[in-house]
C-alpha positions in Angstrom: 0.3 0.1 -0.1 1.4 3.4 -1.2 2.1 5.5 2.0 -0.6 7.6 3.3 -3.1 5.7 0.4 -2.0 8.4 -1.8 -3.2 7.7 -5.4 0.3 7.8 -6.8 0.5 4.6 -9.1 -0.3 5.4 -12.8 -0.2 3.2 -15.8 3.4 3.7 -16.4 4.5 3.2 -12.9 2.6 0.3 -12.6 4.2 -1.1 -15.7 7.6 -0.3 -14.0 6.8 -1.7 -10.7 6.0 -5.2 -12.3 9.4 -5.0 -14.0 11.1 -4.3 -10.8 9.2 -6.8 -9.0 9.8 -9.6 -11.6 13.9 -8.8 -11.6 13.9 -8.6 -7.6 12.2 -11.9 -7.4 14.5 -13.6 -10.0 17.5 -12.7 -7.7 15.6 -14.5 -5.0 14.9 -17.4 -7.3 11.4 -16.7 -7.1 8.6 -16.0 -9.7 6.1 -13.3 -9.8 3.0 -15.5 -11.2 0.6 -12.6 -11.6 0.4 -9.1 -11.0 -1.9 -6.1 -10.7 -2.6 -2.9 -9.0 -4.7 0.0 -8.4 -4.0 3.8 -7.8 -2.6 3.1 -4.1 -1.7 -0.5 -3.7 -0.6 -3.4 -5.6 -1.4 -7.5 -5.9 1.6 -9.9 -6.3 1.0 -13.6 -6.6 4.4 -15.2 -5.9 5.9 -18.5 -6.2 8.6 -18.9 -3.8 10.7 -21.5 -2.0 9.6 -22.6 1.3 12.9 -21.8 3.0 12.6 -18.2 2.2 11.5 -15.9 4.9 8.4 -14.0 3.6 9.0 -10.9 5.8 12.7 -10.3 4.4 11.4 -11.1 0.8 8.5 -8.3 1.0 10.8 -5.9 2.9 13.4 -6.4 0.0 10.5 -6.2 -2.5 9.5 -2.7 -1.0 13.1 -1.3 -0.3 14.0 -2.1 -4.1 11.0 -0.8 -5.4 10.5 2.5 -3.7 14.2 3.4 -4.1 13.9 3.1 -7.8 10.3 4.6 -8.3 11.4 7.4 -6.3 14.7 7.9 -8.3 12.9 7.6 -11.7 9.9 9.9 -10.7 11.5 12.4 -8.2 8.0 14.6 -8.5 6.3 11.8 -6.6 8.0 12.9 -3.5 7.2 16.6 -3.8 3.3 15.8 -4.5 2.4 13.1 -2.5 5.2 12.4 0.5 6.0 15.9 1.9 9.6 15.6 0.1 10.3 12.8 2.1 11.8 9.3 1.0 8.7 7.3 1.1 6.7 5.4 -1.4 5.1 2.2 0.5 3.7 2.1 4.0 5.5 -0.6 6.3 1.8 -2.7 6.3 1.5 -5.8 4.1 -0.9 -8.6 3.6 0.1 -12.1 2.8 -2.1 -15.1 2.5 -1.3 -18.7 1.2 -3.3 -20.2 -1.4 -4.2 -23.4 0.6 -7.8 -23.0 0.2 -8.1 -21.9 -3.4 -6.4 -22.9 -6.7 -3.8 -20.5 -8.3 -6.1 -20.0 -11.3 -8.7 -18.4 -8.8 -6.0 -16.2 -7.2 -5.1 -15.1 -10.9 -8.6 -14.1 -11.8 -8.7 -12.2 -8.4 -5.5 -10.2 -9.3 -6.5 -10.0 -12.8 -9.8 -8.2 -11.7 -8.1 -5.4 -9.8 -9.1 -1.9 -11.4 -5.7 -0.6 -13.1 -4.8 2.8 -13.5 -5.9 3.9 -17.1 -4.0 7.4 -17.3 -0.4 8.0 -17.9 -0.5 11.1 -16.1 -0.2 11.2 -12.2 -3.6 11.3 -10.3 -4.5 14.3 -8.6 
């Protein structure tokens, strides 16, 4: 979730976030199975090895993506985050897919409302 629940994700940022997450997960020997998001949060369906500590993986994904998005889009800090080095909040939600199929999870992620504009939301 974006810090302060700001609507800071547009279509190009969402595309870039997907690239960053794929690259970062590959370094962890994980796979981004499905990805989507809205103006203030993203959904990731990740296939990861059981020996990976999920909290460390999520922290790394957030750190890397925040750093790169802020570097590539410096206007975000001034517009949404009071010129502070933020992008994500510290919170996250993780669930295993023991009760549903991967296909059901994929459909859920696909059906999220993605930003349509290339410009930053107001």
